[in-house]
C-alpha positions as CSV (number, residue, x, y, z in Angstrom):
1,M,-29.1,61.5,-35.9
2,R,-29.1,60.6,-39.6
3,E,-32.4,58.9,-40.5
4,V,-32.2,58.4,-44.3
5,D,-29.5,58.3,-46.9
6,D,-30.5,61.7,-48.2
7,D,-29.4,63.2,-44.8
8,F,-25.8,62.6,-45.8
9,V,-24.4,63.8,-49.1
10,V,-20.8,63.7,-50.0
11,E,-19.1,64.9,-53.2
12,E,-15.6,64.1,-54.3
13,L,-13.3,67.0,-55.2
14,L,-10.8,65.7,-57.7
15,A,-7.1,66.7,-57.4
16,Y,-7.2,67.7,-61.1
17,E,-9.8,68.1,-63.8
18,P,-10.1,65.6,-66.7
19,C,-8.5,67.2,-69.7
20,G,-11.1,66.2,-72.3
21,E,-8.9,64.0,-74.4
22,G,-7.3,60.6,-74.1
23,T,-8.2,56.9,-74.1
24,H,-9.6,56.8,-70.5
25,R,-13.1,57.9,-69.7
26,F,-13.7,59.6,-66.3
27,F,-17.3,59.3,-65.3
28,Q,-19.0,60.7,-62.3
29,I,-21.7,58.6,-60.6
30,E,-24.2,59.2,-57.9
31,K,-25.0,56.2,-55.8
32,R,-27.5,55.5,-53.0
33,G,-27.4,52.5,-50.6
34,R,-24.5,50.8,-52.4
35,T,-20.9,50.3,-51.4
36,T,-18.2,51.4,-53.8
37,F,-17.0,47.8,-54.0
38,D,-20.5,46.6,-54.9
39,V,-20.8,49.3,-57.7
40,L,-17.4,48.4,-59.1
41,R,-18.3,44.7,-59.3
42,Q,-21.6,45.5,-61.0
43,I,-20.1,47.9,-63.6
44,A,-17.4,45.3,-64.4
45,R,-20.0,42.5,-64.8
46,T,-22.3,44.7,-66.9
47,L,-19.5,45.8,-69.3
48,G,-17.6,42.5,-69.4
49,R,-14.5,44.0,-67.9
50,K,-12.2,43.2,-65.0
51,E,-13.0,45.0,-61.8
52,S,-9.3,46.1,-61.6
53,D,-9.8,47.9,-65.0
54,I,-12.0,50.5,-63.2
55,G,-10.1,53.4,-61.7
56,C,-11.3,54.8,-58.4
57,A,-10.1,57.7,-56.3
58,G,-11.7,56.8,-53.0
59,L,-14.2,54.6,-51.2
60,K,-17.6,56.0,-50.2
61,D,-20.1,55.2,-47.5
62,K,-23.0,52.9,-48.3
63,H,-25.7,54.7,-46.3
64,A,-25.4,58.0,-48.1
65,V,-25.9,59.9,-51.3
66,T,-22.4,59.9,-52.8
67,R,-21.0,61.5,-55.9
68,Q,-17.7,60.1,-56.9
69,W,-15.5,59.7,-60.0
70,L,-14.5,56.5,-61.7
71,S,-12.5,55.8,-64.9
72,L,-12.3,53.1,-67.5
73,E,-10.0,52.9,-70.5
74,F,-11.4,52.3,-74.0
75,A,-15.0,52.7,-72.9
76,T,-17.4,54.8,-74.9
77,E,-19.5,57.6,-73.5
78,E,-22.6,55.8,-74.8
79,E,-22.0,52.6,-72.8
80,L,-21.1,54.4,-69.6
81,R,-24.2,56.7,-69.8
82,G,-26.2,53.6,-70.6
83,L,-25.3,51.7,-67.4
84,D,-28.5,50.5,-65.8
85,I,-27.6,49.7,-62.2
86,E,-30.0,50.0,-59.3
87,G,-29.2,52.9,-57.1
88,V,-26.6,54.3,-59.5
89,S,-26.8,57.1,-62.1
90,V,-24.1,58.5,-64.3
91,L,-23.9,62.3,-64.1
92,D,-20.9,63.1,-66.4
93,V,-18.4,61.5,-68.8
94,V,-15.1,63.2,-69.7
95,P,-12.0,61.8,-71.5
96,H,-8.6,61.9,-69.9
97,K,-5.1,60.6,-70.5
98,N,-4.6,58.4,-67.4
99,K,-6.4,56.1,-65.1
100,L,-7.9,57.4,-61.9
101,K,-6.2,56.0,-58.9
102,L,-6.7,55.9,-55.1
103,G,-5.7,59.3,-53.6
104,H,-6.3,61.4,-56.8
105,L,-8.5,63.7,-54.6
106,R,-8.0,67.0,-52.9
107,G,-10.9,66.4,-50.6
108,N,-14.7,65.9,-50.1
109,R,-17.6,68.2,-49.6
110,F,-20.3,67.2,-47.2
111,V,-23.9,68.2,-46.6
112,I,-25.3,66.6,-43.5
113,V,-28.8,66.9,-42.0
114,L,-28.8,66.5,-38.2
115,R,-32.2,65.6,-36.8
116,D,-33.8,65.5,-33.4
117,V,-31.7,68.4,-32.2
118,E,-32.5,70.3,-29.1
119,P,-33.0,74.0,-28.3
120,G,-29.6,75.7,-28.2
121,D,-27.9,73.1,-30.4
122,L,-27.5,75.6,-33.3
123,E,-25.7,78.1,-31.1
124,R,-23.5,75.3,-29.6
125,C,-22.6,74.0,-33.1
126,E,-21.7,77.4,-34.3
127,A,-19.4,78.0,-31.3
128,K,-17.8,74.6,-31.8
129,L,-17.3,75.1,-35.5
130,E,-15.4,78.2,-34.7
131,V,-13.1,76.3,-32.4
132,L,-12.6,73.5,-35.0
133,R,-11.9,76.1,-37.7
134,A,-9.1,77.6,-35.5
135,R,-7.7,74.5,-33.9
136,G,-8.4,71.9,-36.6
137,V,-10.4,68.7,-36.6
138,P,-9.0,65.6,-34.9
139,N,-8.1,63.5,-37.9
140,A,-9.6,60.2,-36.7
141,F,-10.6,57.5,-39.1
142,G,-14.4,57.0,-39.1
143,P,-16.2,53.8,-38.0
144,Q,-16.9,52.8,-41.6
145,R,-13.2,52.2,-42.0
146,F,-13.5,49.2,-39.7
147,G,-16.5,47.5,-41.2
148,N,-20.1,46.9,-39.9
149,T,-18.8,44.8,-37.0
150,G,-15.6,46.7,-36.4
151,S,-13.6,43.5,-37.2
152,T,-11.7,44.6,-40.4
153,P,-8.5,45.4,-38.4
154,E,-8.5,41.8,-37.1
155,L,-8.8,40.6,-40.7
156,G,-5.7,42.7,-41.5
157,R,-3.8,41.1,-38.7
158,H,-4.6,37.6,-40.1
159,L,-3.3,38.7,-43.5
160,L,0.0,40.0,-42.0
161,R,0.4,36.6,-40.2
162,D,-0.3,34.8,-43.5
163,D,-3.2,33.1,-41.8
164,A,-5.7,32.4,-44.6
165,E,-7.9,30.1,-42.5
166,G,-8.0,32.6,-39.6
167,F,-8.9,35.4,-42.0
168,L,-11.8,33.5,-43.6
169,R,-13.2,32.3,-40.2
170,A,-13.0,35.9,-38.9
171,F,-14.6,37.2,-42.1
172,A,-17.4,34.7,-41.7
173,G,-17.8,35.3,-37.9
174,A,-17.1,31.6,-37.4
175,S,-15.3,29.8,-34.6
176,E,-12.5,27.2,-34.9
177,S,-15.1,24.5,-34.3
178,D,-17.3,25.5,-37.3
179,T,-16.9,23.3,-40.3
180,V,-16.3,24.7,-43.8
181,A,-19.7,23.3,-44.8
182,S,-21.5,25.1,-42.0
183,M,-19.7,28.3,-42.9
184,L,-20.8,27.9,-46.5
185,D,-24.4,27.3,-45.4
186,S,-24.5,30.5,-43.3
187,A,-22.6,32.8,-45.8
188,R,-24.8,35.5,-47.1
189,D,-22.2,37.9,-48.5
190,R,-21.4,37.1,-52.2
191,M,-17.7,37.7,-51.9
192,L,-17.4,35.6,-48.7
193,R,-19.5,32.8,-50.2
194,R,-17.3,32.6,-53.3
195,A,-14.2,32.4,-51.1
196,I,-15.6,29.6,-48.9
197,E,-16.8,27.7,-51.9
198,A,-13.2,27.7,-53.3
199,W,-12.0,26.6,-49.9
200,A,-14.5,23.7,-49.8
201,Q,-13.8,22.6,-53.4
202,R,-10.0,22.7,-53.3
203,G,-9.4,21.9,-49.7
204,E,-7.1,24.9,-48.9
205,A,-8.2,28.2,-47.2
206,R,-5.5,29.9,-49.3
207,D,-7.5,29.1,-52.4
208,G,-10.5,30.9,-51.0
209,L,-8.4,33.9,-50.1
210,R,-7.2,34.1,-53.7
211,T,-10.8,34.7,-54.9
212,L,-11.1,38.0,-52.9
213,P,-10.4,41.3,-54.6
214,K,-7.0,42.7,-53.9
215,R,-8.6,46.1,-53.1
216,F,-10.5,44.5,-50.3
217,L,-7.5,42.7,-48.8
218,S,-5.5,45.8,-49.0
219,L,-8.3,47.7,-47.2
220,C,-8.2,45.2,-44.4
221,V,-4.5,45.9,-43.7
222,S,-5.1,49.6,-44.1
223,A,-7.9,49.3,-41.4
224,L,-5.3,47.8,-39.0
225,Q,-3.0,50.8,-39.7
226,S,-6.0,53.1,-39.1
227,A,-6.8,51.5,-35.8
228,V,-3.2,52.0,-34.7
229,F,-3.4,55.7,-35.7
230,N,-6.7,56.3,-33.9
231,E,-5.3,54.8,-30.7
232,V,-2.3,57.1,-30.8
233,L,-4.5,60.1,-31.5
234,S,-6.8,59.1,-28.6
235,R,-3.9,58.9,-26.2
236,R,-2.6,62.3,-27.3
237,L,-6.0,63.9,-26.8
238,A,-6.3,62.3,-23.4
239,E,-3.0,63.7,-22.3
240,D,-3.7,67.3,-23.3
241,A,-6.9,68.6,-25.0
242,I,-4.9,71.1,-27.2
243,S,-2.0,68.7,-28.0
244,I,-3.0,68.3,-31.6
245,D,-2.4,71.9,-32.4
246,H,1.2,72.2,-31.3
247,V,4.3,70.1,-31.8
248,V,6.6,68.8,-29.1
249,A,10.2,67.5,-29.1
250,G,10.1,64.0,-30.6
251,D,7.2,64.7,-32.9
252,I,7.3,64.1,-36.7
253,A,5.8,67.2,-38.2
254,F,3.5,66.9,-41.2
255,L,3.6,69.5,-44.0
256,H,0.0,70.0,-45.2
257,R,1.0,71.4,-48.5
258,N,2.5,68.2,-49.9
259,G,2.5,65.6,-47.1
260,A,6.2,65.8,-46.5
261,C,7.4,65.0,-42.9
262,F,10.3,66.1,-40.8
263,A,11.6,65.4,-37.3
264,V,11.2,67.9,-34.4
265,T,14.0,66.7,-32.2
266,T,14.5,69.5,-29.5
267,E,12.3,71.9,-27.5
268,E,14.0,74.7,-29.3
269,E,12.9,73.3,-32.7
270,A,9.4,72.9,-31.3
271,I,9.2,76.5,-30.2
272,A,10.6,77.7,-33.5
273,A,7.9,75.6,-35.3
274,A,5.0,77.1,-33.3
275,P,4.2,79.9,-35.9
276,R,4.0,77.3,-38.7
277,V,1.6,75.2,-36.5
278,A,-0.5,78.2,-35.7
279,S,-0.8,79.1,-39.5
280,F,-1.8,75.4,-40.2
281,E,1.3,75.0,-42.4
282,I,2.3,72.0,-40.3
283,S,0.8,69.7,-37.7
284,P,2.0,66.9,-35.5
285,S,1.5,63.4,-36.9
286,A,0.9,59.8,-35.9
287,P,2.0,56.6,-37.6
288,L,0.4,54.5,-40.3
289,P,2.7,51.6,-39.5
290,G,5.0,50.1,-42.1
291,P,8.7,49.9,-43.1
292,D,8.7,53.4,-44.6
293,C,7.1,55.1,-41.6
294,L,9.3,57.8,-40.1
295,R,9.9,57.0,-36.4
296,A,9.3,59.6,-33.7
297,T,11.7,60.0,-30.7
298,G,11.5,60.4,-27.0
299,A,8.2,60.2,-25.2
300,V,6.3,60.4,-28.5
301,L,8.0,57.3,-29.7
302,E,7.3,55.5,-26.4
303,T,3.6,56.1,-26.8
304,E,3.6,54.9,-30.5
305,D,5.6,51.8,-29.7
306,D,3.3,51.0,-26.8
307,V,0.3,51.2,-29.1
308,L,2.0,48.8,-31.6
309,T,2.7,46.4,-28.8
310,C,-1.0,46.5,-27.7
311,F,-2.0,45.6,-31.3
312,D,0.7,42.9,-31.5
313,V,2.2,44.3,-34.7
314,R,5.6,45.7,-35.8
315,H,6.3,48.2,-38.5
316,E,8.2,45.6,-40.6
317,D,5.1,43.2,-40.5
318,F,3.3,45.5,-42.9
319,G,6.0,45.2,-45.6
320,V,5.1,41.7,-46.7
321,R,5.5,40.9,-50.4
322,R,1.8,40.4,-51.0
323,P,-0.8,42.5,-52.7
324,W,-1.9,43.8,-49.3
325,G,1.5,44.9,-48.2
326,Q,1.7,48.5,-47.0
327,K,4.8,50.8,-47.0
328,G,3.4,52.9,-44.1
329,G,3.8,56.6,-43.5
330,R,2.6,59.4,-41.3
331,R,-0.8,61.1,-41.0
332,A,-1.6,64.5,-39.6
333,L,-3.3,64.4,-36.2
334,R,-5.5,67.3,-37.3
335,V,-6.9,68.7,-40.6
336,P,-8.3,72.1,-41.5
337,L,-12.1,72.6,-41.7
338,D,-13.2,74.6,-44.8
339,E,-16.4,75.9,-46.2
340,C,-18.2,75.2,-42.9
341,S,-21.6,76.5,-42.0
342,V,-24.7,75.3,-40.0
343,E,-28.3,76.5,-40.2
344,A,-31.7,75.5,-38.9
345,I,-33.8,74.0,-41.7
346,E,-36.6,72.7,-39.5
347,P,-37.5,73.2,-35.8
348,T,-35.6,70.0,-34.9
349,A,-33.1,69.7,-37.8
350,L,-29.9,71.4,-38.7
351,E,-28.0,71.4,-42.0
352,L,-24.3,71.2,-41.7
353,R,-21.9,71.9,-44.6
354,F,-18.1,71.6,-44.7
355,A,-15.2,70.3,-46.7
356,L,-12.3,68.2,-45.6
357,P,-9.0,67.1,-47.2
358,R,-9.0,63.6,-48.8
359,G,-8.8,60.7,-46.4
360,S,-10.6,62.6,-43.6
361,F,-13.9,61.6,-42.2
362,A,-17.1,63.6,-41.7
363,T,-17.7,61.6,-38.4
364,A,-14.7,63.3,-37.0
365,V,-16.5,66.7,-37.2
366,T,-19.9,65.5,-36.0
367,A,-18.3,63.6,-33.1
368,E,-16.7,66.9,-32.0
369,L,-19.9,68.9,-32.4
370,F,-21.9,66.5,-30.1
371,A,-19.2,65.2,-27.8
């Protein structure tokens, strides 16, 4: 229902405000039609810096108007405001004492225009928003997490298996019979082309893999974790439509205030936890697999283990000593919906506004509204 980038606006909400002093420069950008990775590469190239020098709190959708914060140490306000990059403008520059890192967000604020709506959709959306406000939003990862073709989790699986050639072939959409030369001829993505060129020149797929940004490789493994989480969430919703807003024996409860987790081992403990669930202090969780992920028990564990088996991965696989290794953890099965409203702005268009905690996806809300 989104027709143009301006129909989807997202603004990062930092976990803290830059203090106004220090060697780092926080700068807020607005971008259109560009991926965050693409913008980071272009800024690094323009300023003669390493891409890894640029701090980033989160990745944002390409097909949207996105306002996000970046940081760069020892940069001047003049050179940051003077950046001339297509589709990117610098809105603000503020000094701070530390580098911006992934996760340094409290959330994101969204403004979405829904087009081609039908009579009665406004009232239906208002009613469903009330349900989501009370129950919470299923905390599914959005499709953008898995790449344009949905293949990013498969790339992550190749990395965990230390299969550099399989990774590059999957990245290129090539079969085992395709030659490196033919893959190079058909490569259009700059990052992919650079990797295949290194493979062709040096004779080892691993050499090609080394040219890829660590952020990208880590994202591939994170996408595999996300796919596991989404499947556990899907199974839980299929079992019981209200199962994400209560805990059961065997659950690992997630404390929304600070992300801490604890086991709910008995029915008595589940009953005692019910008021905390109702007040949105805690929620049930699902795994982001890895060696540090707390294990559920009982029937909850059986479901989670069955999903891991279906993906042909184990928790310990994610702990590889590589830049893309992941410790794992737990993620809440639901999140609160804040600042939400919907209004008609045209006879066939609605404007939807809401805020979500960091790491949660707007598509989880729109999917519920139009399920």
